[in-house]
DRENLUM-961565 format. One record per residue (C-alpha): residue in three letters; x, z, y. Coordinates in nm, 4 decimals. Example, Ala and Ser with C-alpha at 12.3 -4.5 7.8 and 13.67 -1.06 7.14 Angstrom:
residues 2
<"ALA", <1.2300, 0.7800, -0.4500>>
<"SER", <1.3670, 0.7140, -0.1060>>
END
This chain:
residues 72
<"MET", <0.0000, 0.0000, 0.0000>>
<"ASN", <0.1326, -0.0830, 0.3421>>
<"ILE", <0.1085, 0.1298, 0.6558>>
<"GLN", <-0.1911, -0.0612, 0.7898>>
<"GLU", <-0.3881, -0.0035, 0.4683>>
<"GLU", <-0.3010, 0.3665, 0.4732>>
<"ALA", <-0.4170, 0.3974, 0.8323>>
<"LEU", <-0.7423, 0.2267, 0.7354>>
<"VAL", <-0.8155, 0.4930, 0.4731>>
<"TRP", <-0.7978, 0.7736, 0.7284>>
<"ALA", <-0.9777, 0.5858, 1.0022>>
<"SER", <-1.3425, 0.6707, 1.0552>>
<"PRO", <-1.4929, 0.3190, 1.0149>>
<"ILE", <-1.4759, 0.3124, 0.6357>>
<"GLN", <-1.7645, 0.4790, 0.4563>>
<"TRP", <-1.6828, 0.6962, 0.1570>>
<"ARG", <-1.9667, 0.7073, -0.0969>>
<"ARG", <-2.0307, 0.9088, -0.4082>>
<"SER", <-2.2851, 0.8750, -0.6835>>
<"SER", <-2.6305, 1.0168, -0.6254>>
<"LEU", <-2.5833, 1.1750, -0.9697>>
<"CYS", <-2.3026, 1.3965, -0.8372>>
<"GLY", <-2.4523, 1.7409, -0.8476>>
<"ASN", <-2.1637, 1.9856, -0.8218>>
<"ASN", <-1.9433, 1.8147, -0.5603>>
<"ALA", <-1.6763, 1.7466, -0.8242>>
<"CYS", <-1.6970, 1.3699, -0.8231>>
<"VAL", <-1.5037, 1.0693, -0.7095>>
<"GLU", <-1.5754, 0.8920, -0.3855>>
<"VAL", <-1.5319, 0.5194, -0.3285>>
<"ALA", <-1.4846, 0.3177, -0.0111>>
<"ILE", <-1.4790, -0.0606, -0.0013>>
<"SER", <-1.2900, -0.2162, 0.2874>>
<"ASN", <-1.0725, -0.5186, 0.3494>>
<"LYS", <-1.1322, -0.6504, -0.0073>>
<"LYS", <-0.9944, -0.3307, -0.1585>>
<"ALA", <-1.1547, -0.0319, -0.3296>>
<"PHE", <-1.0272, 0.3128, -0.2376>>
<"VAL", <-1.0990, 0.6034, -0.4752>>
<"ARG", <-1.0487, 0.9740, -0.4063>>
<"SER", <-1.1656, 1.3142, -0.5256>>
<"SER", <-1.4624, 1.4612, -0.3419>>
<"LYS", <-1.2893, 1.7999, -0.3616>>
<"GLU", <-0.9711, 1.6801, -0.1879>>
<"THR", <-1.0829, 1.4331, 0.0751>>
<"TYR", <-0.7469, 1.4488, 0.2549>>
<"GLY", <-0.5441, 1.4303, -0.0650>>
<"ALA", <-0.4186, 1.1409, -0.2731>>
<"TYR", <-0.6265, 0.8307, -0.3369>>
<"LEU", <-0.6054, 0.5193, -0.5493>>
<"VAL", <-0.6263, 0.1619, -0.4228>>
<"PHE", <-0.7543, -0.1325, -0.6267>>
<"ASP", <-0.7694, -0.4975, -0.5305>>
<"ALA", <-1.0912, -0.6924, -0.5862>>
<"ALA", <-0.9943, -0.8245, -0.9315>>
<"GLU", <-0.8958, -0.4787, -1.0581>>
<"TRP", <-1.2098, -0.3145, -0.9215>>
<"ASN", <-1.4377, -0.5841, -1.0631>>
<"ALA", <-1.2711, -0.5501, -1.4048>>
<"PHE", <-1.3292, -0.1729, -1.3950>>
<"LEU", <-1.6956, -0.2164, -1.2981>>
<"ALA", <-1.7487, -0.4710, -1.5768>>
<"GLY", <-1.5941, -0.2298, -1.8284>>
<"ALA", <-1.8171, 0.0534, -1.7093>>
<"GLN", <-2.1262, -0.1678, -1.7331>>
<"ASN", <-2.0236, -0.2673, -2.0881>>
<"HIS", <-1.9884, 0.1015, -2.1889>>
<"GLU", <-1.6144, 0.0646, -2.2544>>
<"PHE", <-1.5470, 0.4093, -2.1088>>
<"ASP", <-1.8325, 0.6044, -2.2653>>
<"ILE", <-1.7471, 0.9361, -2.4242>>
<"ASP", <-1.9085, 0.9566, -2.7659>>
END
């Protein structure tokens, strides 16, 4: 990640979202901006975060929709 992308994460314009199913505030939050997906912990909003490009994020979403990550 370059300095501009890092500044974007902490800037107010991006909207962090979490699932409506998050009941105990121990979830992940996602922000989509500049064709990247940013992921962070809802417990540590000023902590570390992950960055995925569009192809990586779309592959993750497809895997989730196909139940590839289900816990049996």
